[in-house]
N, C-alpha and C positions, 0 to 999 in steps of 0.2 A: 394901720397903725403898727409902728415900732419899737422895739423894747431889746437893750442889749439881755446877753446872756446872766450877765450880773443884776442888773434890774430884775429880770424872772426869779432868778436865785431869792433875791431878798421878800420878793411876795410869799416865798411860802418855805424862807428860812432854810433854804439849799445850801450846801457845800459845792462852788464852782470847781471842776476840775479841768485845768486849761485857759484857754483863750476868753475871759467874761467880758471882752469889748464888742464879740461878734455880734452880729443884728441878727433879731429873730421879727420876724414879719409875720408867722403863723404859725399853726399847729395842725398836726396830721398823725396817722399811723405808720409807722414805717413802709406800707406795700405803697403808701400813697404820699410820700414825704416828697418835696420839693426842694432844691437850695434856701437856704431862708426860714425853714420850717425847724419846729421842736417836736421831737418825737420822744416815746418812752418805752421802757423794757423795766420788768419785774422779775424775769428769769432769764438763764443764759441764752435760751434759742429765741425769745424776743431781742436779747441785745444785739444778738449776732446779726440777725436782721436788719438792726436798727443802723449797725454799726456800716452795714453794706449797703444802706439806701443815700438818696443824696441829699439827706437831711445836714443841718447845720449843725444841731446839739439835742444830747439825748437826756430825757430824765430818769434818773435810777433809782431804784432801792435795792442795795446788794454793793460788794467790793468790785465793781466793774468799771476798768478803765478802758480808752479810746485814746488809740496811738493817732487819730484823725479828726475827732470832732471832740467840741466841748462836753462836759460831762456836767450836769446839776444831781449831785446827789441828796437823796430825801429818805427818811424812816419809810413811808410808804408811798410809793410813787403813783397808784391808783386814788388816794386820795388827793395828792398834789394835782393829778390831772382835773379831778373835780373842783378843786379851787381854780385852778387857771383856765379852763374852758372857759369863763366868762370874760375873762380878763381877752383873751384873744375873740372870740363871739361875745360881743354885749348884746344883751336884748333890744331889740326894737323900741323906743322911746315912742310913747302915743300922745298926741299933741293935748293940751289941756281944753275941756272943756264941752258942751255936749253938740253933738252933730243936729242940724237941721231936722233931718228926718227920725229923729229918737221923739218918743212922747214921754213926758214927764208928769207925774201928778202935780196939780200944784203943792200939795202938801210935804211933798219929797224933798229933803235935805241931801244938798251935794257937794261935796267939798269943792270950792274950787279948783283944784288941781288934779281933780279926777279928770278921766275921759270917757264919755258916753256914746259909745259908736251909732251908726246907722240902724235903723228898725231895730231899736231897743225899747221895751215897756217898763216904764218905771212906776210902781204903783203907789197908792197913796201912803204917807207917814214913813215911807224907806228913808233909811239914811245910808250915804253910803261915803265911806271916808277918804282921806287923804291918798293921791295919787293912784288909786285904786282904778283898773281899765276894764270897762265892760266894750267888748271888742264889735258886735255887731249880734242884730236878732236875739237878743238875751231878752228874757221876760223876769221880770220881779217882782213877785208878788206885794201887797198890802203889808205893811208892818214890818218888813225887812231889814236885820241890822250888817251892812257890810265892813268891816274895818278897814285899816290904811293896807296899802299895797297888795290888796287883792286883784286876781287877773283872772276873768270870767272870758274863754275864749266862745269861738260864736256859737250862737246856739244855745247856749247854757240857760236852761229855765230854773227857776227858784223859787218854791211855794210861798205862798204867806207865812207871815212870822218866824221866816227860816232867821237864825243866828250865824253869822260866818267873821271868825275873827281875823287876825292882822297876817299878810303875807300869805294867803291861802289861792292857789292857782286849782281851777276847776277847768277839764277840759273840754272839747266839743261834744255837744248832743247831751251832756250829762244831764239828768234830772234830778235835783234837789227837792224832797219835802212833797212827794208825791204821796197819794193814799198808801196805807199798809193795807196787807193783803187779811181783812177781817171781816168774816161770814158767821152768823149762827143759822142752823137749818129750823124752819118755823113754820109750821101750816104746808109741808109740803114742798117747800122751796128755801132758797140760802138769802136769809136775810143780811143786808149790809151791816156791818157795826161802823156806825160813824167815827174817821180816825181826826181824833181834833188836836192832837200832840203838834210838834214842831221838830225841826233837826235843828241840833246845835254844832257845829264845827270848829275847832279852836285853832289855836295860831299856826301856822307853820305848815299845816296841810297840802297834800296835792292829792289830787282824785282825777285817775283817766278819761278818755273819751267813752262817751255811751256805756256811763254807769247810772245806777238808778240808787236812791237812798231815801228810803219811806220815811214818811213822819212817823212820830210817836202815836199810838190809838188815844192814849189820856197824856202822859209824860212825853219825854224827849227822847229821841235818837242823837248819839253823841258820839262822836268822831277826835280823841284824843288829840291833843297837841303833838305835832311832828310824825303823825302817821302818815303814811304812802300809799294810796290806793290805785292800782294799775286798771287797765281797760275792763268793760265789760264786767263788770261786779255789783251784784245786788246785796244790800244792805236792809233787813225789813224791819219792822215798826219795833221801834224800845232798844235795837240792839245798840248796845256800848262798848265801843273799841278804844282801849286805853291810848297809853302816849305810844310814839314812836315804833307803832306798828308796821308791818310790812304786810299788803294783802296783791298777792299776784293775780292776776287774770282769771277771768271766768269763775271767781269764787263765791257762792251764794252763803247769804248767814241768813236761818229763819229768826222769828221773831225772837226778842226778849232774851238773847242770848247775849252773854259780858268775857269781854274779851281784858286781861289782864294788860299791862305795858310791855313793849319790846316782844310781843306775839310774832311768829312770823308763820302764814297761810299759802300755803303753795298753791299753784294753777289748779283748776277745775276741779277743786273742792269742796264740798257742799256741809254744812255745819248745821246739827238742827238744832229747833228751838229750845230755849229757857235752860241753856247749858252753860258752864264755867270753863272758860279755859286761863289759866293762871297765868303769872307773869312769865314771859319768857318761853311760854308754849310754841312749840311746834309742829305743824299739820305738814306731811308730805303731799305730794302733788296728787290728785285725782283721789282722794280719801272721803272716805263720806264718815264724819263724826257724828255716832251716835250719843256720846258720854263724856259726862264734864274731864278735862284734862288739868293733871295737877301743874304748881310751877315748875317751870323747866323741863314739862315732859315732852315727850316726841312721840307723834302717832302717825301709822301709816294705814293704808288697804282699807277695804270695804267689806264690815264695818271696822273703821279704825282700832287697830289695837296697839298697845306700845310696841316701838319701834324695833325692838329685840324677837319679840314674841311675833311681830309681823313677818320680822325676815325668816324667821324659823319655819313660819306658814309657807312663806314664797316659796323657799327651799323643799321643802315636802311635796310641794304640788310638782316642783320640775321633777321628782324621783317618781311621780306617779305613773308614768309609762312602763319604767322598770320593774315598777313592783307589781303591776299588772301582770305583765309577762312572765314574771317570777311566780305569780302566785297561779298561774293557768299551768305553767309547768308542775308547779306540785299536787296540783289536781290531778292530772293526768298521770302522775306517777300514781298517786295514792288511788286513781281507778285502776289501773294495771295492777296493783298491789291487790285489791280486793279481787279481782278478776281472778286472779291467783289462786286464792285461798278459797274461793267457790267449789 
């Protein structure tokens, strides 16, 4: 697929500096670019690398001008890249219809434009919307509802009564709606508390590979619209995640915790149960959150503390070896003085 520089600029409302009729056939980073490629730069060092590359044109944010290449100037180059990548690398289109190797319950309702791949099992009374794709090996439990333009990558399992909105992507190996972790100690053993809730995933959510989102004990576990969840994340029963949150890899949420909108949870953090994280709260990497976090609050460390307090603690810990050495020297001096006084 080929475009001119001017056509690409029009798609992202960019300003062309140089020859707008040059053909563009691909998109690449500066170190991998070839003639015909568009590359990008938002800093001077990246621009110098892009200008030295074989690329035909450079997408920039900032006052950069090239003597040898066409330039497309936009307010934010990285946002423009996100919008252009699907133009140069359009997603594969799955054929409409149901593969002969799929097993579909007679009461299931599957839109004629949807794709159900080989090895899929679709349970009773399931509803699947327009243009949705079940790639292969997916198991959809009874009474699930899946909206339009949903993509379930291979081997995603969706337990009964899960509700998935429109334009949701769930990557390979993820399990939605498995049992919440609930037990009570009864007569010398752990008795399971039956988990009878479900999972509700709102529109425009993306969930990475090999994650697990447990169904609610009685109500729903909820993932808010626009939230993006990375690989290897565990969301326990009755957790409610707000809109447009970012959850990085290997994060774990204990049960019944609630997140506001636009929260950011960095990698390998653990969030204790029954907490409230306010709107735009941020949790630093490898943190253990044991208390509520207010709106726009940032916490770090184990146990997590407000970021300024945590940073002071980190600095103090780094100073401990010198403090210990100085303390030992003072103890030695005091001991010598005491010996002279005797």
